[in-house]
C-alpha positions in Angstrom: 91.4 108.5 55.7 93.6 111.6 55.9 94.2 111.0 59.6 95.1 107.3 59.2 98.8 108.1 60.0 97.7 109.5 63.4 95.6 106.5 64.3 98.6 104.3 65.4 99.1 105.9 68.8 95.4 105.6 69.6 95.4 102.0 68.5 98.5 101.3 70.5 97.0 102.8 73.7 93.8 100.8 73.2 95.7 97.6 72.7 97.8 98.2 75.8 94.7 99.0 77.9 92.9 95.9 76.6 96.0 93.7 77.5 96.0 95.2 81.0 92.3 94.5 81.4 92.7 90.9 80.2 95.7 90.3 82.5 93.8 91.7 85.5 90.8 89.4 84.7 93.0 86.3 84.4 94.9 87.1 87.6 91.6 87.8 89.5 90.1 84.5 88.3 93.3 82.7 89.4 93.2 84.4 92.8 89.6 83.3 93.3 90.3 79.7 92.3 93.3 79.6 94.7 91.2 81.0 97.5 88.4 78.6 96.9 90.9 75.7 96.9 92.4 76.9 100.2 89.0 77.4 101.8 87.3 74.3 100.6 89.9 71.7 99.9 92.7 72.9 102.2 90.4 73.5 105.1 92.0 76.9 105.8 89.0 79.3 105.3 90.5 82.2 107.3 93.7 82.3 105.3 91.6 82.0 102.1 89.5 85.0 103.0 92.5 87.1 104.0 94.4 86.1 100.8 91.3 86.9 98.8 90.8 90.4 100.2 94.5 91.2 100.3 95.0 89.9 96.8 92.1 91.8 95.4 93.3 95.0 96.9 96.8 94.3 95.6 95.5 93.7 92.1 93.5 96.9 92.1 96.4 99.0 93.5 98.8 97.4 90.9 96.3 98.2 88.1 96.0 101.8 89.3 99.7 102.4 89.7 100.8 100.9 86.4 98.1 102.8 84.4 
């Protein structure tokens, strides 16, 4: 337990990384649900596909840039 004082930065980094992962997951599920609603209920499948692909790329780029 001698290095217990030095554990805080590692725990903080892990906590922030986990929060980022959870936020990415929530936003991705929300994006998929919106695209499904547009494609199935809104009868706009082309827009749903484009939004799904563009949104997924945007989420991946945002996760890579902010990390």
